[in-house]
N, C-alpha and C positions, 0 to 999 in steps of 0.2 A: 099899501096894503093890498094883496090880491088876496082873493077870493077864499082861495084856499089854504091863506094863511091867517086869514079872518078864522075860518073853521078851527085851523087846529089850534088858536090861541084861546077859541072858546071852551074844546075841551081840556085843553091845559086849566086854564082857568078853573071850570066845575072841581078838577082833579084838588088844584089848593084850596079850593073852597072844602072840598071834606077835609083835609088835614089840617086847615084852623080849625073846624068844629071839632076834632078831635081833642086839639088844643086845649080846646073850651071846656070840653068836658070835663077833662081833667085837671083841670085849673084849680078848682078850690082844694080837692084832697090833696094835688099838687105841693101848695102852699100851706099846708096846715104845720110841717116842721122842714127840717134840712133833711133828715131822713127820708122822709116821704118824695122830697123834690129830688134827689140823687140818687136813691136807689130803688126808690118807689115802695120801701119797707118791706124788701124782702118776700114780695107776693108774686113775681114772675113764674106760670104758669110753662111746661115745657116745650110746648110750639111755640109760644113767644119769645120766651130765651132763647131758642135756637133760631127763630129766622129776624128776630131783632140782631140780635150779634154780629150773624152774617149778612147783613142788608146793612148795617151801622159800618161793618168794616169793608165793604165791597166799593161802597160809593161809587161816583161818577166813572172813576177808573174803570169798573167794569164793562160798561157799555162805551164808553170813550175810548180809552187809553188801550186797554187791550186789544179789540178788533182794530185799532191804529196801528199799534204794532204789528200783526199778523197781516195788515195790510201793505203797508211797509216794506217789511224784509222777509216776511215768511212766517211759515211756520214754527221754527224752530225757537225761538228768542221766547216768542206768546206761549206756545209748549209747555216748555221746562218750568218757566215761571209759573205756570196753570197747575200744571203736577206738583212742585213744590206746595201752590198753596193747598192743595186738597189733601194733601198728606199732611200739612199742619196742622188742618184745621182737625183732621178724623187724632192724631194724638194730644193734640190741646185738651179737645174735649174727653179724651180717655184717661190721662194721665195726670191732669191741672187739675180740671174742675171739681170733681167731688172733694180732692184734699183742700183746695182752697174755698169751697164753701165751709169745710167743717173749720178749717185754719181760723178765717176772719172774723167767726163768731167766736171762738175760743180768744183770739187778741185781741181783746178787749170789744168786741163786734165792731169789728172796722167797717167802713162804709165808704172808703174810699183807698184806693191803692196807697199814698203817703202814708194813709193810718195804719194799712195793714204792716208794711214795714216798717214804720215806728215800732207799732205795739208787738212786733214779732221779735225785735230785741231790744226790749224795754229800754227804749232810749229817755233819758231825763233832758239831754240837750236838743233833741228835734232836728239831730243833723242829716239824717235818712229822710225824714220829711221832708226837709226844707230843698235838698238837693232833686229827689224826685218832683217835688210840685216845680222847679223850677223847668226841667227837663220836661215837666207836660207841657206848662206854657210854651216854650219856646216848639217846640215840636208840633202842636194843635196849632200853633199860631199859622204854622207851614202847611199843613195839612187842612186849615180853614181855608187856606189861599188856593189849593186844587182844585177846594169845591166851587169855589168862586171864580175859578179859571173855566170849569165846564159850565155853570150857568150861563156865563160869558160869551164862551164859543155857541152852545147851545142856542141861544136867544138870538145870537147876530146873525147868525148862519138862517135862523127858520124867518126873520124879518127883516133881515137886511138892515138890521138898526148897528145905531155904534157899540161897538164891542164895552166899552168902558160903563155906560149908561146902562146897559143890560146887565153887566156882572154886578152893578152896586145895587141895582133894584132885586136881584136876587139873592144879594147877602142880606138884603134888607128883610127881606120874607121870610127869610131862615133866620135871621135873629129877633122877629117879631114872634114868631112860632114858639123858639125855644123859650122867651120870656115868659110865654102862658103856661104850658104844662109841666116842666120837667120832665124825670125820667120816666115816668108813667104813660105822660103824652108821645114823648120820643119812641118807648118801646113798642107800644099799640099800633102806633102809626107806621113803624118801620117794618112790624109782622103784615100790613096791608103791603107795603112798599115793596117788602120780597117778591112778593107774588104777583105784585105789576113788571118787578124785574125781570124774571123767569121768563114771566109770560109773554113781555116785549120782546126779550130775546128768542124764547121758542118763535113766535109769529114772524120774525124777519128771518131767522134760519130757513123755515121750511118755504115761505113764498120768495125768499130770494134764490132758492135750490130751484124752485120750480117756474121762475123768470129765468132765467138760464138756461133752461132747457134739461136740468137731471143734476145729479151727484157727479157722474160720468163725463159731463161737460167740465164743471168746477175743476174737479182735477186734472184732467187735460190741460186747461188752463195754468193752473199751478204748476205743474212738469214741465211746462214750456217756458217757464221762467227761471234760469241758473240759480238753484240753491233753495229754491220758493217753498217745495214740496218737501222737505226733507227735518229729521230729527238732528241731523250733523254737519250740514251748512246751512248756511243764510242768504238771501239774497243781497245786493248790494247796487241799490238804484243809483244814477248815473246824476249825479248834482251839479251843478253848476256853482258859482261865487254865491249866488243869493239863497243856495241852498234848492233851489226849485228844479225838479226833476226833468229830464230832457225828455224831450217827445220825438218819435220817428216822421217822417215825412209822410208816413200813412197814417199816424195817428195813434201809434202804440207807444208806452212807455218804456223806457230804456235802462238794462240793466247790464251794470259790469258781469264781470267774472265771480262766480259763488265763493263765498268764505269761508273757512273751515269752522268748524263750531265744536270748540274742544272740549276736552272731558273735562278741565278745568273751570270753562263757562258753563257747561252744565252744571257741576256742582255749584257754580255762583248762583246762577239761576233758580236752581232749587231751594238755595238757601234764603228765599224769601219764605218758605215754609216755618225757618226759625223764628220769625216773625209775631208771629202767632204767642209764642210763650209771653211775651212781653206788650203784648196790644190791649192799651187800657179799657178800650170801648167794647172787648170781646171779655176779658177779666172779669168786669164790673156785671155782666151776666152770670157769673158762676157765681159770685157773691150774692145775688140778687134773685134768683130761683127759689120757688118758696120751699122745696123738700130737696134732701142731694140726692134723693131715691130716684128722681125724676132726670137724670143728668142722662142717664144712658137713653132714654127717647128721644131727649134734645140732641145727642150724638148721632143718633142715625140719621134723624131729621137736618139736621146743617150737614152733614156729609154728604146727604142724597143733594140738596140744593146747592152746595157748592159744587161737586164733579159736573151736575147738568148745565149750571150757568158758566161755569168755564168753558166748559169744551164749547158751548153757543158762542160764546163770544170768540173763543179763537176760531171758530170755523166762517163766523161772520166776516172775520176781515178777510178769509180766505177765498170767499165767494163775493165780497165787494171789488176785488182784482179782476175778476170776468165780468161781472154785472158793469161798474165804473172806471175801466183801467184807467183813466185821466180824469178824472174827477178831485182828486186830490192828490195834488204835486209837491209837498212838503211834510216833513215828518210831522209838523205841527196840524196841519191841516187833513191831514188823516185820520184823524181822531174823530172827524165827522162822519164818518164813511158810514155808523150806523144810521144816525137820522138821513142822510142824503140816501141811502138803501127806504128807508120806513116813508119818505116821501114820498119817491117813485112807486113805491110798491103798494102801497093803500092809500082808501079814500081820506081825505084831511082830517075827516074827524076820529077816525080809527087812528091815523097816523097821530094825532093830538095826545092821543091815549097812551100811544107809544111811545112820544117823546116824552110822555108823564111819567115812563119808565125812569129816562135821564135822570129826572127830575128828582124823581122818588129816590134813588141812589143818593144823590147830590143831597137832599135834603135829610138823609137818613143817616149820613155819616156827618155832617156838617154839624146839626143839633148835639151829637154824641158829642165831637171836639167840644164843640162848645160849651156844654155842660158839665166836663170834663174838668176842662181849662180852672171854668169857673169854680168848679169844688176843690181846686188845686189851690188857688188861692184866698177862695173866702172862709172854707173850711180849714185846711189845712197850713196854712200859712197865716190868716189873719186871726182863724180864732184859736190853731192848734199851737202856735207861737209868740205871734204881736199882744193876742191881746185875748187870754185865755176864758174871761169871765163874759166874752162877748155874747148877747141873748143870741136866739137863732132869728131873729128878725133883723138884727144888725148884719149875721151872717149872710141872708138872703139878699140884704141889699147890698153889700159888696160884691156878691155873687154875680147880682145882674149890670153892676158896672163894670165888672172883668167880662162877660160877654161882650157887652160893648168895643171895651179895648181890644179883646183880644178878636173879633170880628171885624175891627179897624186895621191891625195889624196885617190880618187875612187878604184884606181887600188890597193893600198897598204892595202884597206879594204878587198879585192878582192882576195887578197894571198892566204887565206884557202879554199883547194881545197873542203874540210870538211864544209862549210859555207852552209846555208839552207836559200833558198831565199825568203821564207814565213817570216821568224824571223826576216832579216835585212828588209823588206820593214815594219812590222808592228811597230819599234821600229820608222823610219823614219817620218811613217805615221803617228803615234800619237804623232810625235814631232810637225808636220806641224797641225795636225787639234787640238793641246791642244792651241798652240800659238797662231796663228790666228785667228782660229774659232770661237771662243766669241768672241773676238775683233772687229772680224769683223761684225757677226751680230748685236753685240750692237750698232755700230759704224753706222749701217744702220737704224737700226728699234728705237732706245732708244736716244733721243734728249738731254737727260740728263747727256749722257755719256761725262765724263770729262777727258782731257789729262792724270791725274794722273791717273785716274782709267783704262784706255787703257795700260799705261806702267806695273801699277801693275799687271795687268789681263794677258799680253802679257809674262812677266815675271814669273810669277807663275804658268801659264801654261807649258810654257818652262823647267822651273826648276822642276817640278812636274813630268814630263814625265822622267827623270832619278831617280829623286829620288823614283819614285815609281818602276821602269825597275829595275835598279841596290843594290834598297836595301827592301825597303818595301814587294816587292812581293817575295820575299825570307823568310818570314816568312809561306808564303804557306796558306791553307785553303782559306777562304774567300780574303786575301789579292792576291793572286795570279790571281785575274781578268786582265784585259787586261789594261795598263796604260793611254792609253786615256779613258776612260771611268770619275775615279777619276780626273784624269789632266785636263778633260774638263769642270766638274763639280767644280773645284775649280778654276778655271780662270774665271769663269761666278759669284760667290761668291764674288769675291776679286772686280772685275769690278763693281759690282754694290754697295758696302759697300762703296769703297774708292771713287767712283764715287758721292754717298751721302755725304762722308764727306769734300767732298770738294767743293769749287764755283762752281756754274752754268756755263757753256760753255757760251761766249760772245754774243751779240745779234748776229754778222756779222755772227758766226758758227752755228747759229741755224737756221738765215735765210736761210743759204746754205743749213740746212738739210732738210730744208722746201720746197725751189726750186726743188729738187733731189728727193723729195717726191712725188710733183704734178706734176713733169716734162709729160710730152707727147710724148708717143713713135712717 
């Protein structure tokens, strides 16, 4: 290991020690009962609620996946996705947060999403609770896999070490940390990590621009690549059968003719914003904030953070093409452009702090995913369905066993070193967005939504994600759009149709709906 690698490692170890310290600080309080462990006793302030929601949402995808897409094929795909996410963030905080905070309390003081859906419709057989818990376990295992891929790529690139060993070590660190402190530790550290992430992005953005000679040089280089610097076309790298981009005799990466980025494709990319309405790691922050009146402040903080971070991430990919044009010649390897730029631009100790930004993003997301998956099995399936008289101590024990199981599944998913983080995340994002998003919106804002409609909508949305991704999209053409958009629409239609064909909700359910609607902050 080189001297610079050692210095980077020292900086990252110091960072990880701080994160572990946060976990230890909150461990005693978190383990008092399951409500503290899973949602922190509804005590989050506006700054921590906003910053932890966005940090846990973005994950290593923000610092690796999004810059990688921009580096590989230009502005269009990355930028339209970023725009969709920024718009989705704002409207999720604007229209969902307040109503969910009130309704979750009215509906039996629900502390998890399966709890809320089940209580909202006064379930007796807990069908919604079971279905939503299973989907959470499935999609969060995929999400955890994407985070472990990030750890593996980061450490194997930095230290020239075996990818699988580095991936496993990263996963074990995240698992140990989540065991310690639960939701409070996760949220507090996510606040710190959100600051690290945005500072790391801005530092690499500014230093990279200066390194290549200014913003004009960046734009000039981007315009020289067909379709790269455009919102309506996309660059097409010339790749061989092995997926490696060809390089000219002069050492320049080769691109084919620009491909059209159609209106349908733009809508498909912006559909990422729809996913927010079903993201458990974000929705739980709405439930956990101490007062609904503080959500307006949280909305402003979250929106500003997201706009700055997403814009910086896209531009880092563009700058990377000017700075290191042939450093990464496959779509998978392109996701290392952020760490490559940081290593070139900074002293190793500072680079280590910036690399900690990637680790921060990964930790802040994977601990959320593992914790919510644990709550789905332990709190909702084990205590909610299988053993309703289970004690808090038993629930906590089952939750930790679940953490281990989900982490192991995530590690299996992450074994492939050539995995593309953007692709893995997009599938899990679509899964949550289509499974929970429509049901959440209709549950909060349409009093006529019935239990049967909610079940049908949840199942149809989740199944359609798999069907579209694995079967229909292979037809190409208009069918090659992002699976979230058609699955979300199908779920909405199914909820409306089934709800209108089944008896209206009981007076008690409608009374609760009105109570949540008219609740004061």
